[in-house]
C-alpha positions, 0 to 999 in steps of 0.5 A: 820400527819405533816402539810404542810406549805403553801407558801404565794405570795405578793407585797411589794411596794418600791419606787414606784417599786412592789417587788415580794415575796414569804413567808412561815412559821411564823414570829416568827420563825428565817428568812431565806432570800433567794437571787436568782441569774441569770436568775431566780427569787424566783420560783427557790426556790419553791421546798424548801420553804415548807420544810424550813417553818416547822423551819423557816420564809422564805422570797424570793423576786423577785430582780428588773428586775427578775421574777415577780417584776417590771422591770423598765428601766436602766433610771428609776432604779440603776441596781447596786448590791448596790442598789438591796440590798437597795431595799431588805433592804426596803422589810425586813423593811416593813416585820419586819425582823431584823436578817436573814439567807441569801441564796447566789446564783450567783447574790444574792451573791453580794446582800447579802454581801452588807446586811451583810457588812452594818449590820453584827450583822443582819446576823445569818449565810450564806447559799452559793450555787454556789456564788463567793466571792474570785477570785479563783471562777473566771476562764479563762471563765471570761477573756472576762469580765475583759477585758470588765470591764477594758476597756468598749468599743464596741471592748471588748463588742463584744468579750463577749459571747452572754448570753442575749438570750434564748439560753443563759438562757437555758445554766445557766441551762444545761451548763457543765451538762452531759447528765444524768443530762440534763434529770433531768432539767424542761425546764419550768424554762428557758422558764419562765426566758426568758419570763420575761427578754424579757420585754422592756428594760430588757436586758439592765437592765441585762447588767448593772448588769453584768457591775456592777458585776466588783464592787462586784469583787472589793469588795473581799478584803472588804468581806474577811475582813468581813469573818475574823472579824465576821466568820459567820457560813456558809453552802455551797452547790455547784453544781461540774459542774457549768460552771461559777464559778470554784470549787476552790471557795469551798476551797477559802471559806474553808480557810476563815471561821472557822465554814463551812459545805460543800457539793458537789453535782452532779449537776450544777449552778442552783443546787435546780433544781436537789437536792432540798430535799437534800439541804433543809434537810442541810438548815433546820439542819443549821438554827436549829443548829445556832438559 
């Protein structure tokens, strides 16, 4: 009988911040670093971690401001993706992780790409799940964001969608999905996300990260250079009903990477809510094939 791998939960202290980490598997195995996006947390990986832990050491931190990690105010923490990456580097250092596969989703993509471009030799491979790194993925739904980034005034901010709300949090899971797929979404996920986002000062922190997403877009040429030079093996998992990142992003990755295996699913932006088994099997195989 196969032993079910248990997920362990711990806090890692980085510069006075408590970073919550889910961990599974043995440290002697190759590490898979799971980086969540907005508005979720390591909770999004709850269904795939036991299966991955059979072949890998799995590390899933909650980024500062998310989930069960500390949520300092914008006055007390630099909410930029570059700084989030520095925090995660410190977590990896305390866990003794040198090399790793990295799972890139949504806001986790800019964090992971900072890690990859700072130290390319540390990254064994990329698992991209609805994480953007090319202009192709940013369709007209990003026009108001681009206008705000170019001219951050009260007038351009007023034209932004009102997404830092309970309804906006729920839409991250449901937007773009047909009724048959909406019925598969467990509502406790967005209730948990909103409960954590409702902490004092957290909405301002989330807006600061949205504002800094412009710096990620500005790094697309640098990321393209990383892809060209290092050609990391990559597995792409994509929910085709994503209301935020266009499906054209899939072809952009195909053009950029020579060793890419891509899979499209009848799912949305938070694909693991509906397709954890399928994704876990592919990630397991990807780790085994590239170790």
